[in-house]
N, C-alpha and C positions, 0 to 999 in steps of 0.2 A: 464082709468087703468094702473098699474104701467110697464114700462119696463127697461132693460137695452139695451142698444145701444151700439155696439163692435166697434174700425175703427181705423187705423193705422198698420191692419194685409197688409201685402205682399209680395216679394220676399228679398234677402238677398243672400251677397254671404260672410261664411263664415269668420267669425271676423267683422261683420257687424254689424250696431245696426239697429234696429227699438223701438220705442216706439207705443206701445197700450193705446188707451185710453176708457174710458167706460164710461160712461153717463146715470146717473138714472135720469126718470120724470117720472109725471101722481101725483099721490094723492100721495104725501108723507112725514111725518110725521119725521119723524125718518128713521137713516142710521145705523147700527150696522158694523158689519166685514164687510169688501169686500176681496174678493180673486180671482185670476187668478188661471184656473184649463188648460190646455189643457188634447188632445186624439189628439194621433197619430194612419193612418191606423192599426189596430189587433191591439193598445192599449189600453188597461186598461184605465180610465180618472185618471189625475192626481191631486193633490195640487202644482201647482207649488209655491205660494208668497199667502200671507195674510196679512191682515193689519187692526186695532183694531181702531177705533170710536177716540181712544185716540192716534192713532200711535203704537201702539205696531207691531211691525212685524213677519212674520215668513217666512223664505223661504227652498223651498228643497235645499238637498245637491246638488244634480245634478245643479243649478243655485247660489247656491251661490257664489260669490261675484261678480259674473256676471248681472244679475237680479235687478232692484231696484222696490218697491211696493211705491206707494204714493197715496194720494187721500187729496181734498181741500173738504171739507165741506161744504162750502157757496153754490158752483154750482155743491155739487152731482158727485164730477167726482174721477175716479181713474186712476191709470197710469201702466203700466209695461213697464220699459224703460230695453230695454234686449241689452245687451253687449257681444262684444267677443260671436257671435253667434255659435253654431256648429250646422250639420246637424243634428245630433238625439234633434232637438230644435225646427226641423219641424213639426208641431199640426196642431187642429184649436184649437183658444187657445177663452176662454169662461168668459165671467163677471161671478162673482156671489155673490150674497148681503143679506145678513140680513133688510129686509126692513119692517118698519112701517108704513102701508098703510093706511089700516082704523081703529082696534085696536087688533092690531096683530102683531106682527112680521111675516115674512113670507119667506122662498128663495126665491128670481129669480136669472133665469138667463137669457142671452143672448144670442145672436143667435152662436154668434161663429166669429172670423177672425181667415182665413187662414192667417199661418207665415209657410212660405217655404226657408228653409236657403240648397242655392248649395253648391255644392266644390270648 
């Protein structure tokens, strides 16, 4: 079964850094776009950053210049390097990926990892 598992969340001070990782496992024949979303309590889920299989990236305006998304296609990993963290970055961060598992591409989600940024 295909799974996405996030890691690297935790506590950070304002101005600090965290690096999130997302690893895909299971019967996987290909991974197209990978992305990070986040959802804060009482807020809608929002796209933080995405990266295509070819490495093209997109970022939410709120994280441009601070966050960097990257991926390792061999290891089936996606990363989110978060620098200059702000309290507003506090949220559950979810990994998302379009994965060719059997005969079709389907979206998959990780369980999420909590990121808390203190003042």
